[in-house]
NUTOR-434400 format. One line per field, with one value per residue: x, y, z of N, C-alpha, C in turn. Coordinates in steps of 0.2 Angstrom, whole numbers. Each point is the difference from the previous one (the first is absolute). Example, Ala and Ser with C-alpha at 12.3 -4.5 7.8 and 13.67 -1.06 7.14 Angstrom:
! residues 2
n_u = [66,-2]
n_v = [-28,5]
n_w = [39,-4]
ca_u = [-4,4]
ca_v = [6,6]
ca_w = [0,1]
c_u = [4,-4]
c_v = [6,5]
c_w = [0,3]
! end
This chain:
! residues 320
n_u = [107,5,-2,2,-6,-3,1,-1,-2,-6,-2,-6,2,-6,-2,3,-3,5,-1,-6,1,-2,0,3,4,0,2,4,2,0,3,3,0,2,5,3,-1,3,5,1,0,4,4,1,0,5,2,-2,6,-2,1,-4,-2,0,-2,-4,-2,0,-3,-4,0,0,-3,-4,0,-1,-4,-4,0,-1,-4,-3,2,-3,-5,-1,2,-2,-2,5,-2,-6,2,4,-5,-4,2,5,-3,-4,6,-1,4,7,4,2,6,0,-6,-5,-4,-3,6,-3,-2,5,3,-5,-3,-4,-2,-6,-5,5,2,-3,-3,0,4,3,0,2,4,3,0,2,4,2,0,3,3,1,1,4,2,2,-5,-3,6,0,4,-1,-6,2,4,-5,-2,3,0,-6,-2,0,-2,-4,-2,1,-2,-4,0,0,-4,-4,1,-2,-5,-1,1,-5,1,6,2,1,7,1,2,4,2,-3,-5,-1,6,0,3,-2,1,-6,2,-4,1,-1,-4,1,-4,2,1,-6,-2,3,-3,-5,0,-6,-4,-3,-4,-5,4,1,-6,-2,5,-2,-6,1,4,4,1,-7,3,5,-3,-2,5,1,-5,-2,-1,-6,-4,-4,2,0,3,4,0,1,3,3,1,2,3,2,0,3,3,1,2,3,3,1,2,4,1,-2,7,-2,-4,6,-3,5,-3,-3,-2,-2,-3,-3,-1,-3,-3,-2,0,-2,-2,-2,-2,-2,-3,-1,0,-3,-2,3,4,-6,3,-1,-4,1,4,-5,-5,3,3,-5,-2,1,0,4,3,-1,2,4,-1,2,4,1,0,3,4,0,1,5,2,-1,-4,-5,-2,-2,-5,-3]
n_v = [458,3,-2,4,-3,-1,5,-5,6,-2,4,0,5,0,-1,3,-4,3,-5,2,-5,5,-6,1,-5,2,6,-3,-3,6,3,-6,0,6,0,-6,3,5,-4,-3,7,2,-6,2,7,-2,-3,6,0,-1,7,-2,-3,6,3,-5,0,7,-1,-5,4,6,-3,-4,6,5,-4,-2,7,2,-4,1,7,0,-4,4,6,0,-6,0,6,-1,-6,4,2,-4,4,0,-6,2,1,7,-5,2,-6,5,-2,5,-3,4,-5,5,0,-6,-4,-2,1,4,-1,6,-5,0,-1,-4,-2,1,-6,1,-5,2,6,-3,-4,4,4,-6,-1,7,-1,-5,3,5,-5,-2,6,2,-4,6,1,-2,-5,-4,1,-1,-6,-2,3,-3,-4,4,2,-7,0,5,-4,-5,5,2,-6,-2,5,-2,-6,3,4,-7,0,-4,-7,3,2,-4,0,6,0,5,-3,-5,1,-6,0,-3,5,-5,7,-1,-4,-4,-3,5,3,-5,2,-6,-3,3,-2,-6,0,3,-4,-1,4,1,-5,4,2,-6,-2,6,-1,-6,2,5,-3,4,1,-2,3,-3,2,5,1,-2,4,-6,0,1,-5,5,-6,4,4,-5,-3,6,1,-6,1,6,-4,-4,5,3,-5,-1,6,-1,-6,3,6,-2,-5,-6,1,6,-2,-2,-4,5,2,6,-4,-5,5,3,-6,-1,6,1,-6,0,6,-3,-5,4,4,-6,-1,6,-4,4,-5,-2,-5,-3,-4,6,1,-2,4,5,1,0,6,2,6,-3,-4,6,2,-5,-2,6,-1,-6,3,5,-4,-4,6,1,-6,0,-5,4,2,-7,3,-2]
n_w = [-283,4,5,5,0,6,4,4,3,0,4,-3,4,0,7,5,4,3,3,-2,-5,-4,-2,-6,2,6,-3,-4,5,3,-5,0,6,0,-5,3,5,-4,-3,6,3,-5,2,7,-1,-4,5,3,2,6,2,4,-5,-3,5,1,-7,0,5,-2,-6,3,5,-4,-4,5,4,-5,-2,7,1,-6,1,6,-2,-5,3,7,0,-3,-2,-2,-1,-1,-3,4,4,-4,1,6,2,-1,3,1,2,4,0,-5,0,1,1,-2,-1,0,-5,3,-6,0,-7,-1,-4,3,-3,0,-6,-6,0,-7,0,5,-3,-5,3,4,-6,-3,5,0,-7,1,5,-5,-5,5,1,-7,2,-1,2,-6,2,-5,1,6,-1,-4,6,5,-5,-2,6,1,-7,1,5,-4,-5,4,1,-6,-1,5,-2,-5,4,2,-7,0,0,0,-7,-5,0,-3,-6,1,-6,4,-3,4,-2,6,3,3,2,1,-5,3,-6,-4,4,5,4,4,-6,-2,7,-1,-6,2,5,-3,4,-6,-1,1,5,2,-1,3,5,0,0,5,5,-4,7,-1,-5,2,6,-3,-3,6,1,-1,-6,1,-2,-2,3,6,-4,-2,6,3,-6,1,7,-2,-5,5,4,-5,-1,7,0,-6,2,5,-3,-4,4,-2,0,3,-5,-2,5,3,-5,3,5,-4,-4,5,2,-6,-1,6,0,-6,2,6,-3,-5,4,3,-6,2,5,4,3,2,-1,6,-4,-4,6,3,-3,0,-6,4,0,6,-2,-4,4,4,-6,-1,6,1,-5,2,6,-2,-3,6,4,-4,0,6,-1,-2,6,0,-3,6]
ca_u = [1,2,-1,5,-3,-2,1,-6,2,-5,1,-5,-5,-4,1,0,-4,4,3,-4,2,-5,4,-4,-3,-6,-5,-2,-4,-6,-3,-3,-6,-6,-3,-4,-6,-5,-2,-5,-6,-4,-2,-6,-6,-3,-3,-5,2,0,6,2,4,7,4,2,5,6,4,2,5,6,3,3,5,6,3,3,6,6,2,3,7,4,1,2,6,5,-1,7,1,-5,0,4,-3,-7,-3,0,-4,-6,1,4,6,5,5,6,4,1,-6,-4,-8,-4,5,0,3,6,2,-5,-2,-7,1,-6,-1,4,0,-7,0,-6,-2,-3,-6,-6,-2,-4,-6,-5,-2,-4,-7,-4,-3,-5,-6,-4,-4,-6,-1,-3,5,4,8,2,-3,4,6,-1,-1,5,7,1,4,6,5,3,3,6,4,2,5,6,3,3,6,5,2,5,6,0,-2,4,1,7,4,-1,4,-3,-3,-7,-4,-3,6,-1,5,-3,5,-2,0,3,6,5,2,-4,0,6,5,0,2,7,4,-1,1,-6,-4,-7,0,-2,5,5,-2,0,7,2,-3,1,6,5,5,-2,-2,2,-5,-6,2,1,-7,-2,-7,-5,-6,-6,-5,-6,-4,-3,-5,-6,-3,-4,-6,-5,-3,-4,-5,-4,-3,-5,-5,-4,-4,-6,-5,-2,-2,-4,5,-1,-5,2,3,7,4,4,5,5,4,5,5,5,3,4,5,4,4,5,4,4,4,5,7,4,1,6,-3,-3,1,-5,2,3,7,-2,-3,4,-3,-4,0,-6,-6,-2,-3,-6,-5,-3,-7,-5,-2,-4,-6,-4,-2,-5,-7,-3,-2,-5,-7,-5,-4,-6,-6,-5]
ca_v = [5,-3,3,-2,-2,5,-2,0,0,3,-1,-5,2,6,4,-3,2,-3,-7,-3,2,-1,-1,0,-7,-1,4,-4,-6,3,3,-6,-2,5,-1,-6,1,4,-5,-5,3,0,-6,-2,4,-3,-7,1,-2,5,3,-4,-6,2,2,-7,-3,4,-2,-6,0,3,-4,-6,1,2,-5,-5,2,0,-7,-2,2,-4,-7,-2,3,3,-4,-1,6,1,-5,3,7,-1,7,4,-3,4,7,4,2,-5,1,4,1,7,4,0,0,5,3,-4,-7,0,-6,-1,6,-1,0,-1,-7,-1,-7,-3,-4,0,-7,-1,5,-3,-6,3,4,-5,-3,5,0,-6,1,6,-3,-4,5,3,-7,1,2,-6,1,1,7,5,0,3,7,2,0,6,4,-3,1,7,0,-3,4,5,-3,0,7,1,-3,4,5,-2,-3,-7,-4,2,-5,-2,5,2,5,7,3,-2,6,1,-2,4,-1,0,1,-3,-7,-3,-4,3,5,0,7,1,1,7,5,-1,3,8,3,4,-3,-3,-3,5,5,-4,-1,6,1,-5,2,7,3,-3,-4,-7,-2,-7,-4,1,-4,-8,-2,-2,2,-6,0,2,-6,2,4,-5,-3,5,2,-6,-1,5,-2,-5,4,3,-6,-2,6,0,-6,1,5,0,-7,-4,-5,-1,-5,-7,0,-2,2,5,-2,-4,4,4,-5,-2,6,3,-4,0,6,-1,-5,2,6,-3,-1,6,2,-4,-5,2,-5,-5,-7,-2,-4,-8,-3,2,2,6,4,-1,3,-3,-6,1,3,-6,-2,6,1,-6,1,5,-4,-4,3,3,-6,-4,1,3,-5,-2,2,-6]
ca_w = [6,6,6,5,7,5,7,4,7,4,7,1,5,-2,5,6,6,5,-2,-6,-7,-5,-6,-6,-1,4,-3,-6,2,3,-6,-4,4,-1,-7,0,3,-4,-6,3,1,-6,-2,4,-2,-7,2,5,7,5,2,6,-2,-3,6,3,-5,1,6,-2,-5,2,5,-3,-5,3,3,-5,-3,5,2,-6,0,6,-1,-7,-2,5,7,4,5,5,5,6,1,-1,2,-6,-5,-1,3,-5,3,-2,4,-3,6,1,1,6,-1,4,5,6,-1,-4,-4,-5,-3,-3,-7,-4,-2,-6,0,-1,-6,-3,0,7,0,-4,4,6,-2,-2,6,3,-3,2,6,-1,-3,5,4,-4,-4,-6,-4,-2,0,-6,-2,3,-3,-7,0,3,-3,-3,4,2,-5,0,6,-1,-3,5,5,-3,0,7,0,-4,4,5,-3,2,-5,-5,-5,-1,-3,-7,-3,1,-6,-1,1,6,5,6,5,7,5,7,0,7,-1,-3,5,6,4,4,-4,-2,5,2,-5,-1,7,2,6,-2,-7,-5,-1,-4,-7,-4,-1,-5,-7,-2,2,-4,3,0,-7,-1,4,-4,-7,1,0,-7,-3,1,-3,5,-1,3,-5,-5,3,1,-6,-3,4,-2,-6,2,3,-6,-3,4,1,-6,0,5,-1,-7,-2,5,2,7,1,0,7,0,-6,1,5,-3,-4,5,2,-6,-2,6,2,-6,0,5,-2,-5,3,4,-4,0,7,4,4,6,5,0,0,-7,0,1,-6,-6,-6,0,6,5,-3,-6,3,3,-5,-4,2,-1,-7,-1,3,-5,-6,2,1,-7,-4,3,-3,5,4,-3,4,-1]
c_u = [2,-2,5,-3,-1,1,-7,2,-5,1,-5,-5,-3,1,0,-4,3,3,-3,2,-5,4,-4,-3,-6,-6,-4,-5,-7,-4,-3,-6,-6,-3,-4,-7,-5,-2,-5,-7,-4,-3,-6,-6,-3,-3,-5,2,1,7,2,4,7,4,3,6,7,4,3,6,6,3,4,5,7,3,3,6,6,2,3,7,4,2,2,7,5,-1,7,1,-6,-1,4,-2,-7,-4,-1,-5,-6,1,4,7,5,6,6,4,1,-6,-4,-7,-3,5,0,3,6,1,-6,-1,-7,1,-7,-1,3,1,-6,0,-7,-4,-4,-6,-6,-3,-5,-6,-6,-3,-5,-6,-4,-3,-5,-7,-4,-4,-6,-1,-3,5,5,7,2,-3,4,7,1,0,6,7,1,4,7,6,4,3,7,5,2,5,7,3,3,7,5,3,4,6,1,-3,3,1,8,4,-1,5,-3,-3,-7,-4,-4,5,-1,5,-3,5,-1,-1,3,5,6,3,-4,1,6,6,1,2,7,5,0,1,-6,-3,-6,0,-2,6,6,-2,0,7,3,-2,3,7,5,5,-1,-2,2,-4,-6,1,0,-7,-3,-7,-4,-6,-5,-6,-7,-5,-2,-6,-6,-3,-4,-7,-5,-4,-5,-6,-5,-4,-6,-6,-5,-4,-6,-5,-3,-2,-4,4,-1,-6,2,5,7,4,5,6,5,5,5,6,5,4,5,6,4,4,5,6,6,5,5,6,4,1,6,-4,-3,1,-5,3,3,6,-1,-3,4,-4,-4,0,-6,-6,-3,-3,-7,-5,-3,-6,-5,-3,-4,-7,-4,-3,-6,-7,-2,-3,-5,-7,-4,-4,-6,-6,-5,-7]
c_v = [-4,4,-3,-1,6,-3,1,-1,4,-2,-6,2,7,5,-4,4,-3,-6,-3,3,-2,-1,0,-7,-1,5,-3,-6,3,2,-6,-2,5,0,-6,1,4,-4,-5,3,1,-6,-3,3,-3,-7,0,-3,5,2,-4,-6,2,3,-6,-3,4,-3,-7,0,3,-4,-6,1,2,-6,-5,2,0,-8,-3,1,-4,-7,-2,3,1,-4,-1,6,0,-5,2,7,0,6,4,-2,5,7,4,2,-5,2,4,3,7,4,-1,1,5,3,-4,-7,1,-6,-1,7,-1,0,1,-7,-1,-8,-4,-4,-1,-7,-1,4,-4,-6,3,3,-5,-3,5,1,-6,1,5,-3,-5,5,2,-6,2,2,-6,2,2,7,6,1,3,8,3,0,7,5,-3,1,7,1,-3,4,6,-3,0,7,1,-4,4,6,-2,-3,-7,-4,2,-5,-2,5,0,5,7,3,-2,6,1,-2,4,-2,1,1,-3,-7,-3,-5,4,6,0,6,0,1,7,5,-1,3,7,3,4,-4,-3,-3,5,5,-4,-1,6,2,-4,3,7,2,-3,-4,-7,-2,-7,-5,0,-5,-7,-3,-2,3,-7,1,3,-5,2,4,-4,-3,4,2,-5,-1,5,-2,-6,3,2,-6,-3,5,0,-6,0,4,-1,-7,-4,-5,-1,-4,-7,0,-3,2,6,-1,-4,4,4,-4,-1,6,2,-5,-2,6,-1,-5,3,6,-3,-1,6,3,-4,-4,3,-5,-6,-7,-2,-3,-7,-3,2,2,7,4,-3,3,-4,-7,1,3,-6,-3,5,0,-6,0,5,-3,-4,4,4,-5,-4,1,3,-6,-2,2,-6,3]
c_w = [6,6,5,6,4,7,4,8,4,8,2,6,-2,5,7,6,6,-2,-5,-6,-5,-7,-6,-1,4,-2,-6,2,3,-6,-4,4,-1,-7,-1,3,-4,-6,2,1,-7,-3,4,-2,-7,1,5,6,5,2,7,-2,-3,6,3,-4,1,6,-1,-4,3,5,-3,-5,4,4,-4,-4,4,1,-6,-1,5,-2,-7,-1,5,6,3,4,5,5,6,2,0,2,-7,-6,-1,3,-5,2,-3,4,-3,6,2,1,6,-1,5,5,6,-1,-5,-4,-6,-3,-3,-7,-4,-2,-7,-1,-1,-7,-3,0,7,0,-4,3,6,-2,-2,7,3,-3,1,7,0,-2,5,4,-4,-5,-7,-6,-2,-1,-7,-3,3,-2,-7,0,4,-4,-4,4,2,-5,1,7,0,-3,5,5,-4,-1,7,0,-4,4,6,-2,2,-6,-7,-5,0,-3,-7,-2,1,-6,-1,2,6,6,6,5,7,5,7,-1,6,-2,-3,4,6,4,4,-4,-3,5,2,-6,0,7,2,5,-1,-7,-5,-2,-4,-7,-4,-2,-6,-7,-2,1,-5,3,0,-7,-1,3,-4,-6,2,1,-7,-2,0,-4,6,-1,3,-5,-6,3,1,-6,-3,4,-2,-6,3,3,-6,-3,4,1,-6,-1,5,-2,-8,-3,5,3,8,3,0,6,-1,-6,1,5,-3,-5,4,2,-5,-2,5,1,-7,0,5,-2,-5,3,5,-4,0,7,3,5,6,6,0,-1,-7,-1,0,-6,-7,-5,0,7,5,-3,-6,3,3,-5,-4,2,0,-7,-1,3,-4,-6,1,0,-7,-4,3,-2,6,3,-3,5,-1,1]
! end
């Protein structure tokens, strides 16, 4: 049986409040943190830890993950752009000649926080947890890492679903007969907003993309957009299985009592998934042109996998 692929053209913005835009992507990030808090609350109650320590942990993890994810994207994937746009590194804005920020500052548009990298988030989260355990000295770092990976896995799935809504991190071109073939009408390479507006003569990107999808006058333009692998969905679904495995290992086995094992397993599973899904993604930039052979995401995943193997296999500490 053959399917003819499907078109994917969501606006990406759930609703607007003046100049503020609430995007599906941002909402899924928020949902990931909220669900993570409830999972960790259940774990903390099971381990008889105080809610005060959980609230403190929430602040440390949110700040470190968001900061690390942003800086990871900036330095690993897009430094050539951001070195000339330093203000955009930590501000949810982007240079745009035809836009006005708050109706006051010309040449910029509000984008929300986009451009986040999982490798940067992982590194920063570990640093944040180290700082947290220096404050709460009765909580060991590996003990905490072994438990935080459970909500982190489902959080990673939420983020990839958010990427799908944003039509970003799309896959490589595939024949439309493939049963998951997806035509990302808003793909920034296949049909950037400025090009869509120029071709349709519409005054906004949303109107232009809708015209391309639904107006027969632009059917040739629509046909010129290739079908691609929905690589974000591949990754998200795999991360759900990683979450299920870690959740069951925590609650149904004694593996949580081997320091570092669940953390190591998380690192191996998550970044093995990332490594193989990268074969189906189009290039995200970075330093892959310099090193060749593998993508930037794959090169960054390899050391993460070896770190995970180390923690899974390392012997338990000797008690004297």
